[in-house]
C-alpha positions as a Markdown table, in Angstrom:
| # | Residue | x | y | z |
|---|---|---|---|---|
| 1 | Met | 22.6 | -10.9 | 2.2 |
| 2 | Thr | 22.3 | -9.4 | -1.4 |
| 3 | Thr | 18.8 | -8.8 | -2.4 |
| 4 | Val | 17.4 | -7.3 | -5.5 |
| 5 | Ile | 14.1 | -5.4 | -5.5 |
| 6 | His | 12.2 | -4.5 | -8.5 |
| 7 | Gly | 10.1 | -1.8 | -8.3 |
| 8 | Ala | 11.7 | -0.2 | -5.0 |
| 9 | Thr | 10.1 | 2.9 | -5.2 |
| 10 | Gly | 6.6 | 1.7 | -5.8 |
| 11 | Ala | 3.8 | 0.8 | -3.4 |
| 12 | Gln | 4.8 | -2.7 | -3.2 |
| 13 | Gly | 8.5 | -2.3 | -3.4 |
| 14 | Ser | 9.4 | 0.5 | -1.0 |
| 15 | Pro | 7.9 | -1.4 | 2.0 |
| 16 | Ile | 10.1 | -4.4 | 1.0 |
| 17 | Val | 13.1 | -2.3 | 1.0 |
| 18 | Ala | 11.9 | -0.6 | 4.6 |
| 19 | Ala | 11.5 | -4.1 | 6.0 |
| 20 | Leu | 14.9 | -5.6 | 4.7 |
| 21 | Ala | 16.4 | -2.4 | 6.0 |
| 22 | Ala | 15.1 | -3.1 | 9.6 |
| 23 | Leu | 16.7 | -6.5 | 9.5 |
| 24 | Gly | 20.2 | -5.0 | 8.8 |
| 25 | Glu | 20.2 | -5.3 | 5.1 |
| 26 | Gln | 21.1 | -2.9 | 2.2 |
| 27 | Pro | 19.0 | -4.2 | -0.7 |
| 28 | Ile | 19.6 | -3.1 | -4.2 |
| 29 | Ala | 16.8 | -1.0 | -5.3 |
| 30 | Leu | 15.9 | -1.3 | -9.0 |
| 31 | Ser | 14.0 | 1.6 | -11.0 |
| 32 | Arg | 14.0 | 2.9 | -14.4 |
| 33 | Gly | 15.4 | 6.1 | -13.3 |
| 34 | Gly | 17.7 | 4.9 | -10.5 |
| 35 | Gln | 15.8 | 7.0 | -7.6 |
| 36 | Gln | 17.5 | 6.8 | -4.3 |
| 37 | Val | 15.4 | 4.8 | -1.6 |
| 38 | Asp | 16.2 | 5.0 | 2.0 |
| 39 | Gly | 18.1 | 2.2 | 3.4 |
| 40 | Ala | 19.1 | 0.8 | -0.2 |
| 41 | Arg | 21.7 | 1.0 | -3.0 |
| 42 | Ala | 20.0 | 2.5 | -5.9 |
| 43 | Leu | 20.5 | 1.0 | -9.5 |
| 44 | Ala | 18.9 | 2.3 | -12.7 |
| 45 | Val | 18.0 | -0.4 | -15.3 |
| 46 | Asp | 15.7 | -1.0 | -18.3 |
| 47 | Ala | 13.4 | -3.7 | -16.9 |
| 48 | Ala | 12.9 | -5.1 | -20.5 |
| 49 | Ser | 16.5 | -5.7 | -21.0 |
| 50 | Ala | 17.9 | -8.9 | -19.9 |
| 51 | Thr | 21.3 | -7.7 | -20.1 |
| 52 | Asp | 20.6 | -5.1 | -17.6 |
| 53 | Leu | 19.1 | -7.3 | -15.2 |
| 54 | Ala | 21.4 | -10.2 | -15.5 |
| 55 | Ala | 24.1 | -7.5 | -14.5 |
| 56 | Ala | 21.7 | -6.2 | -11.5 |
| 57 | Tyr | 21.3 | -10.0 | -10.3 |
| 58 | Ala | 25.1 | -10.9 | -10.4 |
| 59 | Gly | 26.0 | -12.0 | -7.3 |
| 60 | Ala | 22.7 | -11.7 | -5.6 |
| 61 | Glu | 21.5 | -14.2 | -3.4 |
| 62 | Ala | 17.5 | -13.4 | -3.7 |
| 63 | Val | 15.7 | -11.3 | -6.2 |
| 64 | Phe | 12.0 | -9.9 | -5.6 |
| 65 | Val | 10.0 | -9.3 | -8.8 |
| 66 | His | 6.4 | -8.0 | -9.7 |
| 67 | Leu | 5.3 | -6.7 | -12.9 |
| 68 | Pro | 4.4 | -2.9 | -13.3 |
| 69 | Met | 1.1 | -1.4 | -14.2 |
| 70 | Ala | 1.7 | -1.1 | -17.8 |
| 71 | Pro | 0.2 | -2.5 | -21.3 |
| 72 | Glu | 0.4 | -6.1 | -21.6 |
| 73 | Gly | 2.8 | -6.1 | -24.3 |
| 74 | Glu | 5.5 | -4.4 | -22.1 |
| 75 | Arg | 4.9 | -6.7 | -19.2 |
| 76 | Leu | 5.4 | -9.8 | -21.6 |
| 77 | Arg | 8.8 | -8.0 | -22.4 |
| 78 | Ile | 9.6 | -7.6 | -18.8 |
| 79 | Ala | 8.7 | -11.0 | -17.7 |
| 80 | His | 10.9 | -12.7 | -20.7 |
| 81 | Ala | 13.8 | -10.3 | -19.8 |
| 82 | Thr | 13.4 | -11.3 | -16.0 |
| 83 | Ile | 13.5 | -15.1 | -16.9 |
| 84 | Ala | 16.6 | -14.7 | -19.3 |
| 85 | Ala | 18.3 | -12.9 | -16.7 |
| 86 | Leu | 17.5 | -15.4 | -13.7 |
| 87 | Glu | 18.6 | -18.1 | -16.0 |
| 88 | Ser | 22.0 | -16.3 | -16.6 |
| 89 | Ala | 22.9 | -15.0 | -13.1 |
| 90 | Gln | 21.2 | -17.9 | -11.1 |
| 91 | Pro | 20.6 | -16.0 | -8.0 |
| 92 | Gly | 19.7 | -18.2 | -4.9 |
| 93 | Arg | 15.9 | -17.3 | -4.4 |
| 94 | Val | 13.2 | -15.6 | -6.5 |
| 95 | Val | 10.0 | -14.2 | -4.8 |
| 96 | Ile | 7.1 | -13.0 | -7.1 |
| 97 | Ser | 4.0 | -10.9 | -6.1 |
| 98 | Thr | 1.0 | -11.4 | -8.1 |
| 99 | Ser | 0.0 | -7.8 | -7.1 |
| 100 | Gly | -3.6 | -9.2 | -6.5 |
| 101 | Thr | -3.9 | -11.2 | -9.7 |
| 102 | Ile | -5.0 | -14.9 | -8.8 |
| 103 | Val | -2.7 | -17.7 | -10.1 |
| 104 | Ser | -4.1 | -20.6 | -8.0 |
| 105 | Ala | -7.7 | -21.2 | -9.0 |
| 106 | Pro | -7.4 | -22.8 | -12.4 |
| 107 | Gly | -10.7 | -23.3 | -14.1 |
| 108 | Thr | -12.2 | -20.2 | -12.6 |
| 109 | Pro | -12.9 | -17.0 | -14.2 |
| 110 | Leu | -10.5 | -15.2 | -11.6 |
| 111 | Gln | -7.5 | -17.2 | -12.9 |
| 112 | Ala | -4.6 | -15.5 | -14.7 |
| 113 | Pro | -4.8 | -17.2 | -18.2 |
| 114 | Asp | -1.8 | -19.2 | -19.1 |
| 115 | Asp | -0.2 | -16.8 | -21.7 |
| 116 | Ser | -0.6 | -13.9 | -19.4 |
| 117 | Ser | 2.6 | -12.1 | -18.4 |
| 118 | Leu | 2.4 | -12.9 | -15.1 |
| 119 | Ala | 1.6 | -16.6 | -15.9 |
| 120 | Val | 4.6 | -16.8 | -18.2 |
| 121 | Leu | 7.0 | -15.1 | -15.5 |
| 122 | Ile | 6.2 | -17.6 | -12.8 |
| 123 | Ala | 6.5 | -20.6 | -15.2 |
| 124 | Gly | 9.7 | -19.1 | -16.5 |
| 125 | Ala | 11.2 | -18.4 | -13.1 |
| 126 | Thr | 10.1 | -22.0 | -11.8 |
| 127 | Ala | 11.7 | -23.7 | -14.9 |
| 128 | Thr | 15.0 | -21.9 | -14.0 |
| 129 | Gly | 15.3 | -24.3 | -11.3 |
| 130 | Ile | 15.9 | -21.5 | -8.8 |
| 131 | Pro | 13.6 | -21.8 | -5.5 |
| 132 | Thr | 10.6 | -19.7 | -6.4 |
| 133 | Ala | 7.8 | -18.4 | -4.1 |
| 134 | Val | 4.6 | -16.6 | -5.4 |
| 135 | Val | 3.0 | -14.3 | -2.9 |
| 136 | Glu | -0.5 | -13.9 | -4.0 |
| 137 | Pro | -2.6 | -11.3 | -1.8 |
| 138 | Arg | -6.4 | -10.8 | -2.5 |
| 139 | Leu | -7.5 | -7.3 | -2.4 |
| 140 | Phe | -5.3 | -4.4 | -1.2 |
| 141 | Leu | -6.5 | -2.4 | 1.8 |
| 142 | Glu | -4.6 | 0.6 | 0.3 |
| 143 | Asn | -7.5 | 0.7 | -2.3 |
| 144 | Leu | -9.5 | 2.0 | 0.4 |
| 145 | Leu | -7.1 | 4.9 | 0.7 |
| 146 | Leu | -8.2 | 6.2 | -2.8 |
| 147 | Pro | -9.3 | 9.9 | -2.6 |
| 148 | His | -12.9 | 9.4 | -3.5 |
| 149 | Val | -13.1 | 6.4 | -0.8 |
| 150 | Gln | -11.5 | 8.5 | 1.9 |
| 151 | Ala | -13.6 | 11.6 | 1.3 |
| 152 | Gly | -16.8 | 9.3 | 1.7 |
| 153 | Val | -15.3 | 8.1 | 5.1 |
| 154 | Arg | -14.2 | 11.1 | 6.5 |
| 155 | Glu | -16.8 | 13.7 | 5.3 |
| 156 | Asp | -19.8 | 11.7 | 4.9 |
| 157 | Gly | -19.0 | 8.8 | 7.5 |
| 158 | Val | -19.6 | 6.1 | 4.7 |
| 159 | Leu | -17.2 | 3.6 | 3.3 |
| 160 | Arg | -18.6 | 3.1 | -0.3 |
| 161 | Tyr | -16.9 | 0.0 | -2.3 |
| 162 | Pro | -18.1 | -2.3 | -4.8 |
| 163 | Val | -18.7 | -5.5 | -2.8 |
| 164 | Arg | -21.7 | -6.9 | -1.1 |
| 165 | Pro | -22.1 | -6.1 | 2.5 |
| 166 | Asp | -21.8 | -9.9 | 3.2 |
| 167 | Phe | -18.7 | -10.3 | 1.0 |
| 168 | Ala | -15.9 | -11.5 | 3.0 |
| 169 | Val | -12.3 | -10.6 | 1.6 |
| 170 | Ser | -8.9 | -12.0 | 2.9 |
| 171 | Trp | -7.8 | -8.1 | 2.6 |
| 172 | Ala | -3.9 | -7.4 | 2.6 |
| 173 | Ser | -2.0 | -4.3 | 2.9 |
| 174 | His | 1.4 | -3.4 | 1.3 |
| 175 | Met | 2.8 | -3.9 | 4.6 |
| 176 | Asp | 1.5 | -7.2 | 5.0 |
| 177 | Val | 2.9 | -8.2 | 1.7 |
| 178 | Ala | 6.3 | -6.8 | 2.6 |
| 179 | Ala | 6.5 | -8.9 | 5.8 |
| 180 | Ala | 5.8 | -12.0 | 3.8 |
| 181 | Val | 8.2 | -11.2 | 1.1 |
| 182 | Ala | 11.0 | -10.3 | 3.6 |
| 183 | Ala | 10.7 | -13.6 | 5.3 |
| 184 | Leu | 10.6 | -15.6 | 1.9 |
| 185 | Leu | 13.6 | -13.9 | 0.6 |
| 186 | Arg | 15.5 | -15.3 | 3.5 |
| 187 | Asp | 14.0 | -19.0 | 3.4 |
| 188 | Pro | 14.5 | -20.7 | 0.1 |
| 189 | Ser | 12.9 | -23.8 | 1.4 |
| 190 | Val | 9.2 | -22.7 | 0.9 |
| 191 | Thr | 8.0 | -22.6 | -2.7 |
| 192 | Gly | 4.9 | -22.3 | -4.5 |
| 193 | Val | 2.2 | -19.9 | -3.9 |
| 194 | Val | 2.0 | -18.5 | -0.3 |
| 195 | Arg | -1.4 | -16.3 | 0.2 |
| 196 | Val | -1.2 | -13.3 | 2.1 |
| 197 | Gly | -4.2 | -11.6 | 3.7 |
| 198 | His | -6.6 | -11.9 | 6.7 |
| 199 | Val | -8.1 | -15.2 | 8.2 |
| 200 | Pro | -10.9 | -14.8 | 8.8 |
| 201 | Ala | -12.0 | -12.8 | 5.8 |
| 202 | Val | -13.3 | -9.6 | 6.5 |
| 203 | Thr | -16.6 | -7.8 | 5.6 |
| 204 | Gly | -17.2 | -4.4 | 4.5 |
| 205 | Pro | -18.9 | -3.3 | 7.5 |
| 206 | Glu | -16.3 | -4.7 | 9.4 |
| 207 | Leu | -13.9 | -2.2 | 7.5 |
| 208 | Ala | -16.3 | 0.4 | 8.3 |
| 209 | Ala | -16.1 | -0.2 | 11.8 |
| 210 | Ala | -12.3 | -0.2 | 11.9 |
| 211 | Phe | -12.2 | 3.1 | 10.2 |
| 212 | Gly | -14.9 | 4.2 | 12.5 |
| 213 | Ala | -12.8 | 3.3 | 15.6 |
| 214 | Ala | -9.6 | 5.0 | 14.3 |
| 215 | Leu | -11.3 | 8.1 | 13.5 |
| 216 | Gly | -13.5 | 8.2 | 16.6 |
| 217 | Ser | -16.8 | 8.5 | 14.8 |
| 218 | Glu | -19.3 | 6.2 | 13.2 |
| 219 | Val | -18.6 | 4.8 | 9.8 |
| 220 | Arg | -20.9 | 2.6 | 8.0 |
| 221 | Phe | -20.7 | 0.5 | 4.8 |
| 222 | Glu | -22.3 | 1.2 | 1.4 |
| 223 | Ser | -22.1 | -1.1 | -1.6 |
| 224 | Val | -21.9 | 0.6 | -4.9 |
| 225 | Thr | -21.8 | -1.0 | -8.3 |
| 226 | Pro | -18.6 | -1.8 | -10.2 |
| 227 | Ala | -19.6 | 0.5 | -13.0 |
| 228 | Ala | -20.1 | 3.4 | -10.6 |
| 229 | Phe | -16.9 | 2.6 | -9.0 |
| 230 | Gly | -14.9 | 2.3 | -12.3 |
| 231 | Ala | -16.3 | 5.5 | -13.4 |
| 232 | Ser | -15.0 | 7.3 | -10.2 |
| 233 | Ile | -11.5 | 6.1 | -10.7 |
| 234 | Ala | -11.3 | 6.8 | -14.3 |
| 235 | Pro | -9.8 | 10.0 | -13.8 |
| 236 | Leu | -7.0 | 8.6 | -11.5 |
| 237 | Leu | -6.1 | 5.2 | -13.5 |
| 238 | Gly | -7.4 | 6.1 | -17.1 |
| 239 | Glu | -10.4 | 4.4 | -18.8 |
| 240 | Gly | -8.9 | 1.2 | -19.6 |
| 241 | Ala | -7.6 | 0.6 | -16.3 |
| 242 | Ala | -10.7 | 1.7 | -14.6 |
| 243 | Ala | -12.8 | -0.8 | -17.0 |
| 244 | Gly | -10.5 | -3.6 | -15.9 |
| 245 | Val | -11.0 | -2.8 | -12.4 |
| 246 | Ala | -14.8 | -2.7 | -12.8 |
| 247 | Gly | -14.6 | -6.0 | -14.6 |
| 248 | Leu | -12.6 | -7.5 | -11.6 |
| 249 | Tyr | -15.5 | -6.5 | -9.2 |
| 250 | Thr | -18.2 | -7.6 | -11.5 |
| 251 | Ala | -16.7 | -10.9 | -11.4 |
| 252 | Leu | -16.4 | -11.0 | -7.7 |
| 253 | Gly | -20.1 | -10.5 | -7.5 |
| 254 | Ala | -20.7 | -14.0 | -9.0 |
| 255 | Glu | -18.5 | -15.5 | -6.0 |
| 256 | Thr | -19.2 | -16.5 | -2.7 |
| 257 | Asp | -16.2 | -14.7 | -1.0 |
| 258 | Phe | -12.7 | -13.9 | -2.0 |
| 259 | Ala | -10.8 | -15.8 | 0.8 |
| 260 | Phe | -8.6 | -18.7 | 1.2 |
| 261 | Asp | -7.7 | -21.7 | 3.1 |
| 262 | Pro | -5.8 | -20.8 | 6.0 |
| 263 | Ala | -3.3 | -23.8 | 5.6 |
| 264 | Thr | -2.3 | -22.1 | 2.3 |
| 265 | Gly | -1.4 | -18.5 | 3.9 |
| 266 | Ala | 1.7 | -16.7 | 5.2 |
| 267 | Glu | 0.9 | -17.2 | 8.7 |
| 268 | Ala | 0.6 | -21.1 | 8.5 |
| 269 | Arg | 3.5 | -21.7 | 6.1 |
| 270 | Ile | 6.0 | -19.1 | 7.2 |
| 271 | Gly | 4.6 | -17.7 | 10.5 |
| 272 | Val | 4.0 | -14.3 | 9.2 |
| 273 | Ala | 0.6 | -12.8 | 10.3 |
| 274 | Pro | -1.0 | -9.8 | 8.6 |
| 275 | Met | -1.1 | -6.6 | 10.9 |
| 276 | Pro | -4.3 | -6.5 | 12.8 |
| 277 | Leu | -7.2 | -4.4 | 10.9 |
| 278 | Ala | -7.4 | -2.3 | 13.9 |
| 279 | Thr | -3.9 | -1.3 | 13.9 |
| 280 | Trp | -3.6 | -0.7 | 10.3 |
| 281 | Ala | -6.6 | 1.7 | 10.1 |
| 282 | Gln | -4.7 | 3.8 | 13.2 |
| 283 | Val | -1.7 | 3.9 | 11.1 |
| 284 | Val | -3.3 | 5.2 | 8.0 |
| 285 | Thr | -5.7 | 7.4 | 9.6 |
| 286 | Ala | -3.0 | 9.1 | 11.3 |
| 287 | Ser | -0.8 | 9.7 | 8.5 |
């Protein structure tokens, strides 16, 4: 099976390459510089060039797409180029990751605007007639591995995060997304939004307990304000991106939880369950 992976060297793309390689495939790994990726054939492309992408997609049976963290204008150019390339090359399957953006809650403050790059990409890919699935994780567990968050966990025994202690989230890891994407790339019968994450949803104290069990020491949860969290990540992400993150957690503060109906999740729709939280915590604390 010939599968093309966008952003194959990144946090989402590389686990997908690994998951496909474990199934005996050698996917085509797209990146700007054509960096080598274990288990894949590397290909350098300009993701904003429909010509480059159409050539990469030629003969492919499936394509995985997720938009990079970039200015919205650049993301829109990539979305339009991707749509044009899909229309031209007509691969047999498209899977898109929302990368944590919500596209299935119309009428709520969390929903991506219809004119956003992600919404444009999803609508355009679907309009090609190619069977399209959209993987929709909530919050990524890897957010908890940010240096300042882990410093609190390991040095102070405190997991500090900008949600209420009772706020339950259907957290997902990049490995959970990779497992769902790998299954969806091979099964074009499943279309629409497939949510990925833990059901039942997980609270902050439960996350802290998982870290504590993995580290063999007590870890408690402490809620911090979105503004304080944004300030702490600004040196890593830049002021603009940090402000966007703080805005997300401010919006989440008005919600009851950040979970989903189990019937809409990957476990129910394609038989792929997330990695147990305790296992994930053991894996990441050992690395």
